[in-house]
C-alpha positions as CSV (number, residue, x, y, z in Angstrom):
1,M,-9.6,-4.1,-4.0
2,P,-9.5,-0.4,-4.2
3,S,-8.5,0.8,-7.7
4,F,-5.1,2.3,-8.0
5,I,-4.0,3.7,-11.3
6,D,-1.3,1.0,-11.4
7,S,-3.2,-1.9,-9.8
8,D,-2.3,-4.1,-12.8
9,K,1.3,-4.0,-11.6
10,I,0.5,-5.5,-8.2
11,S,1.6,-9.1,-8.1
12,V,-1.3,-11.6,-8.1
13,W,-0.1,-13.2,-4.8
14,A,-0.2,-9.8,-3.1
15,R,-3.5,-8.4,-4.4
16,S,-5.7,-9.8,-1.6
17,E,-3.4,-8.5,1.1
18,V,-3.1,-5.0,-0.5
19,G,-6.9,-4.9,-0.7
20,T,-7.3,-5.9,2.9
21,L,-4.7,-3.4,4.2
22,T,-6.2,-0.6,2.0
23,I,-9.8,-1.2,3.2
24,S,-8.5,-1.2,6.8
25,N,-6.8,2.2,6.1
26,L,-3.4,0.8,7.1
27,I,-2.0,1.7,3.6
28,N,-3.4,4.3,1.3
29,G,-1.2,4.6,-1.8
30,Y,0.1,7.9,-3.1
31,V,-1.7,11.2,-3.7
32,D,-1.7,10.7,-7.4
33,G,-3.8,7.5,-7.1
34,S,-0.9,5.1,-7.6
35,F,0.3,2.3,-5.4
36,R,3.8,1.9,-6.9
37,P,4.2,-1.8,-6.1
38,K,7.6,-2.1,-7.9
39,T,9.2,0.8,-6.1
40,N,11.2,0.6,-2.9
41,L,9.9,2.2,0.2
42,T,11.8,5.2,1.6
43,R,13.0,5.2,5.2
44,A,10.2,7.7,6.0
45,E,7.5,5.5,4.4
46,G,8.9,2.4,6.3
47,Q,8.8,4.2,9.6
48,A,5.3,5.6,9.0
49,S,4.1,2.1,8.1
50,T,5.7,0.6,11.2
51,S,4.2,3.3,13.4
52,I,0.7,2.7,11.9
53,F,0.9,-1.1,12.5
54,I,2.2,-0.6,16.1
55,L,-0.5,1.9,17.0
56,S,-3.4,0.2,15.4
């Protein structure tokens, strides 16, 4: 799994999926190198994710 500065906060059950989605460039994390797994998505982030999944 790509290393995020807060990767230790990603739940064990989600690590494999986060790694797969990151390697596939479907998710990238934030500019500061974090993933923020315990933070809620904004509407804009949710829409961007939905668009990426639909178009890929």
